[in-house]
VMD Tcl script that draws the C-alpha trace (Angstrom):
set ca {
  {-133.77 -149.47 -214.10}
  {-133.19 -150.28 -210.41}
  {-134.88 -153.45 -209.30}
  {-136.16 -154.48 -205.89}
  {-133.23 -156.92 -205.69}
  {-130.79 -154.03 -206.32}
  {-132.38 -151.97 -203.54}
  {-132.26 -154.92 -201.11}
  {-128.59 -155.46 -201.96}
  {-127.76 -151.78 -201.43}
  {-129.65 -151.74 -198.11}
  {-127.91 -154.92 -196.94}
  {-124.50 -153.45 -197.80}
  {-125.35 -150.19 -196.04}
  {-126.67 -152.06 -192.97}
  {-123.48 -154.13 -192.85}
  {-121.42 -150.92 -193.05}
  {-123.40 -149.33 -190.21}
  {-123.11 -152.40 -188.02}
  {-119.37 -152.64 -188.62}
  {-118.84 -148.91 -188.16}
  {-120.92 -148.40 -185.05}
  {-120.47 -151.71 -183.29}
  {-116.74 -152.24 -183.79}
  {-115.26 -148.73 -183.94}
  {-114.75 -146.18 -181.16}
  {-113.66 -142.54 -181.18}
  {-110.56 -141.63 -179.19}
  {-110.11 -137.96 -178.34}
  {-106.53 -136.78 -177.74}
  {-105.38 -133.91 -175.48}
  {-105.14 -131.55 -178.47}
  {-108.82 -132.17 -179.23}
  {-108.18 -134.30 -182.31}
  {-110.32 -137.42 -182.69}
  {-109.30 -140.70 -184.32}
  {-111.23 -143.89 -184.89}
  {-109.92 -147.19 -183.58}
  {-111.34 -150.68 -183.28}
  {-113.21 -151.36 -180.06}
  {-110.88 -153.11 -177.60}
  {-107.75 -151.20 -178.58}
  {-105.25 -150.71 -175.76}
  {-103.27 -147.66 -174.74}
  {-100.10 -149.41 -175.85}
  {-101.58 -150.06 -179.31}
  {-102.64 -146.42 -179.60}
  {-99.10 -145.34 -178.66}
  {-97.62 -147.76 -181.26}
  {-100.02 -146.37 -183.83}
  {-98.56 -142.92 -183.17}
  {-94.89 -143.98 -183.03}
  {-92.71 -146.85 -181.85}
  {-90.69 -144.45 -179.74}
  {-93.80 -143.29 -177.90}
  {-94.78 -146.92 -177.33}
  {-91.38 -147.56 -175.70}
  {-91.69 -144.46 -173.46}
  {-95.33 -144.52 -172.39}
  {-96.04 -146.03 -168.95}
  {-99.76 -145.48 -168.38}
  {-102.86 -143.96 -169.92}
  {-105.69 -141.86 -168.55}
  {-109.03 -142.93 -170.02}
  {-111.96 -140.63 -169.26}
  {-110.16 -139.18 -166.22}
  {-109.15 -142.58 -164.80}
  {-105.56 -143.88 -164.91}
  {-105.31 -147.31 -166.53}
  {-102.53 -149.73 -167.35}
  {-101.53 -149.83 -171.02}
  {-102.93 -153.29 -171.77}
  {-106.51 -152.69 -170.62}
  {-108.92 -152.70 -173.60}
  {-110.86 -149.52 -174.34}
  {-114.35 -150.46 -175.48}
  {-116.19 -147.13 -175.63}
  {-115.57 -143.66 -176.99}
  {-112.98 -142.05 -174.73}
  {-110.79 -139.06 -174.04}
  {-107.22 -140.15 -173.34}
  {-103.84 -138.90 -172.20}
  {-100.72 -141.06 -172.65}
  {-98.25 -140.67 -169.78}
  {-94.46 -140.80 -169.93}
  {-91.97 -140.76 -167.03}
  {-92.21 -137.01 -166.41}
  {-95.92 -137.36 -165.62}
  {-96.97 -138.21 -162.06}
  {-99.46 -140.77 -163.39}
  {-96.66 -142.63 -165.17}
  {-94.45 -142.73 -162.09}
  {-97.28 -144.03 -159.90}
  {-98.08 -146.77 -162.42}
  {-94.40 -147.71 -162.68}
  {-94.00 -147.84 -158.92}
  {-97.24 -149.81 -158.53}
  {-95.93 -152.44 -160.96}
  {-92.53 -152.35 -159.24}
  {-94.19 -153.04 -155.89}
  {-95.83 -156.15 -157.37}
  {-92.46 -157.24 -158.80}
  {-90.80 -156.78 -155.42}
  {-93.58 -158.77 -153.72}
  {-93.13 -161.60 -156.22}
  {-89.38 -161.61 -155.60}
  {-89.82 -161.62 -151.82}
  {-92.40 -164.43 -151.98}
  {-89.99 -166.51 -154.07}
  {-87.09 -165.95 -151.67}
  {-89.03 -166.11 -148.39}
  {-92.05 -168.42 -148.79}
  {-94.80 -167.77 -146.29}
  {-94.16 -164.06 -145.76}
  {-97.27 -161.96 -145.21}
  {-97.87 -158.71 -147.05}
  {-99.74 -155.76 -145.61}
  {-100.36 -152.53 -147.45}
  {-97.97 -151.51 -150.20}
  {-98.89 -148.45 -152.16}
  {-96.87 -146.31 -154.48}
  {-95.93 -143.04 -152.84}
  {-94.55 -139.68 -153.98}
  {-91.04 -140.96 -154.67}
  {-91.33 -144.73 -154.91}
  {-93.23 -147.51 -153.18}
  {-93.17 -149.71 -150.10}
  {-94.74 -152.77 -148.55}
  {-95.40 -153.60 -144.93}
  {-94.12 -157.18 -144.75}
  {-94.24 -159.69 -141.92}
  {-91.21 -161.99 -142.21}
  {-92.24 -163.87 -139.10}
  {-89.23 -164.74 -136.94}
  {-86.74 -163.86 -139.68}
  {-84.78 -160.60 -139.37}
  {-84.01 -159.04 -142.72}
  {-80.43 -157.78 -143.33}
  {-78.57 -155.69 -145.88}
  {-77.57 -158.82 -147.82}
  {-81.25 -159.74 -148.10}
  {-81.88 -156.45 -149.90}
  {-79.18 -157.33 -152.45}
  {-80.78 -160.75 -152.96}
  {-84.23 -159.22 -153.36}
  {-82.92 -156.74 -155.92}
  {-81.19 -159.52 -157.87}
  {-84.38 -161.60 -157.85}
  {-86.38 -158.60 -159.07}
  {-83.93 -158.15 -161.97}
  {-84.17 -161.85 -162.78}
  {-87.97 -161.75 -162.81}
  {-88.07 -158.54 -164.87}
  {-85.64 -159.96 -167.45}
  {-87.98 -162.94 -167.96}
  {-90.41 -160.43 -169.51}
  {-93.48 -162.29 -168.28}
  {-96.62 -160.43 -169.30}
  {-98.49 -158.57 -166.59}
  {-102.17 -159.29 -166.99}
  {-105.12 -157.61 -165.39}
  {-107.97 -159.71 -164.11}
  {-111.06 -158.06 -162.73}
  {-112.81 -160.07 -160.04}
  {-115.69 -159.47 -157.68}
  {-114.98 -158.81 -154.01}
  {-116.38 -162.25 -153.18}
  {-114.03 -163.96 -155.64}
  {-111.05 -162.00 -154.34}
  {-111.82 -163.04 -150.79}
  {-111.98 -166.71 -151.83}
  {-108.44 -166.73 -153.19}
}
mol new
graphics top color blue
foreach p $ca { graphics top sphere $p radius 0.5 }
foreach p [lrange $ca 0 end-1] q [lrange $ca 1 end] { graphics top cylinder $p $q radius 0.2 }
display resetview
């Protein structure tokens, strides 16, 4: 005979299952239409690793619900994704965007006080408008900048994304 205590226990277990299932899991839809469940907060890089280590080494960006994201941004809702490798335009733009930031860091380290203007990724690379003040840049400077970029990249410092309001961005 099932008692009231048994029913309460079964309901509590089922409620716990539902809470865990629906509050901590999300559905990720892949380009082929297949759907897999992952924990809320998974990143594109973790999804790629889940598929294969080789893919994780080759992937450069992810499209989440038609918006290109970096690979470390957490996905917190059901989503349709595409993982991008070098042959995809989205991957190249992400790579060049990150490279532009690396170049800016190298230039700031070598030439304190420089001022950066716009610096987008473009069809075949990236650029920055930079005000060096009274300094005239030369060919040897380019070699030094490249060497500094390699040094910074080899340090393997993590690139982290921080979302801020417009007001906060203007304060810094």
